[in-house]
C-alpha positions as CSV (number, residue, x, y, z in Angstrom):
1,M,75.3,64.3,136.3
2,S,73.0,63.3,139.1
3,T,71.6,59.9,139.2
4,G,68.6,58.7,141.0
5,P,65.8,56.1,140.7
6,D,64.0,55.8,137.4
7,Q,60.7,57.6,137.9
8,S,59.5,57.3,134.4
9,A,56.8,54.8,135.4
10,E,55.3,57.4,137.7
11,L,54.8,60.0,135.1
12,K,51.2,60.5,134.0
13,F,51.5,64.1,132.8
14,V,54.6,66.1,132.0
15,V,55.1,69.8,131.6
16,T,58.4,71.1,130.2
17,N,59.4,74.6,131.1
18,T,61.6,76.2,128.5
19,L,64.1,78.8,129.8
20,I,65.6,81.2,127.3
21,V,68.9,82.4,128.9
22,G,72.1,84.3,128.0
23,D,74.4,81.7,129.5
24,I,73.3,78.1,129.1
25,Q,76.2,76.5,130.9
26,R,75.8,78.8,133.9
27,S,72.0,78.0,134.1
28,V,72.6,74.3,133.8
29,A,75.2,74.5,136.6
30,F,72.6,76.3,138.8
31,Y,69.8,73.8,138.3
32,R,72.3,70.8,138.6
33,D,74.5,71.9,141.5
34,V,72.1,74.0,143.6
35,L,68.7,72.4,143.0
36,G,69.9,68.8,142.2
37,A,68.5,68.5,138.7
38,T,69.6,65.6,136.5
39,V,71.2,66.7,133.2
40,L,69.7,64.5,130.5
41,R,71.5,66.3,127.6
42,Q,74.2,68.9,127.5
43,G,74.5,71.5,124.7
44,E,72.1,73.8,123.0
45,P,69.5,73.2,124.1
46,A,70.2,71.4,127.3
47,F,67.5,69.1,128.9
48,L,67.2,68.6,132.6
49,R,64.9,66.9,135.0
50,L,64.2,68.2,138.5
51,D,62.0,65.6,140.2
52,N,58.8,65.8,138.1
53,I,59.8,69.0,136.3
54,W,61.4,68.9,132.9
55,L,63.5,71.9,131.8
56,T,64.7,72.9,128.4
57,I,67.5,75.5,128.7
58,D,68.2,77.3,125.4
59,G,69.7,80.5,124.1
60,G,66.8,81.5,121.9
61,G,66.1,81.4,118.3
62,G,63.5,82.0,115.6
63,P,61.6,83.1,113.8
64,T,60.0,79.9,112.5
65,D,57.9,79.3,109.4
66,D,54.7,79.0,111.5
67,K,55.5,82.1,113.6
68,P,57.5,84.4,111.5
69,E,57.0,87.4,113.8
70,V,58.2,85.6,117.0
71,V,61.8,85.5,118.2
72,A,62.8,83.9,121.5
73,A,65.6,85.8,123.2
74,P,67.0,86.1,126.7
75,P,66.1,89.3,128.6
76,R,68.2,92.3,127.6
77,D,68.4,93.4,131.3
78,P,69.3,90.7,133.8
79,C,66.8,92.3,136.2
80,D,63.9,91.6,133.8
81,G,62.0,88.3,134.2
82,A,59.8,86.6,131.7
83,A,58.7,83.5,133.7
84,V,58.2,82.3,137.2
85,L,58.6,78.7,138.4
86,H,57.2,77.9,141.8
87,A,58.4,74.7,143.3
88,R,57.2,73.0,146.5
89,S,58.9,70.0,148.0
90,G,59.2,68.3,151.4
91,W,62.9,69.1,151.5
92,L,62.5,72.9,151.1
93,P,62.8,74.8,154.4
94,Y,59.5,76.7,154.0
């Protein structure tokens, strides 16, 4: 797990992006090892923090009592995308 300064006092507004994936461990490894995210909780779901972005990585589920027709599932085709996350930071090369 990455460690860094406690930035909780700086948070005024938090948005959590939930990623529904086919391989939770592989996704966690990407965000941790490539992008430098801090793993807050391993497992299903996994919780990560990447600077001021909070990520929930899960394998899907549902339906729920309040939404009986909705099921969260990873894309059937790995070339299909269901979400886009744009990140800008001073350390990115562009």
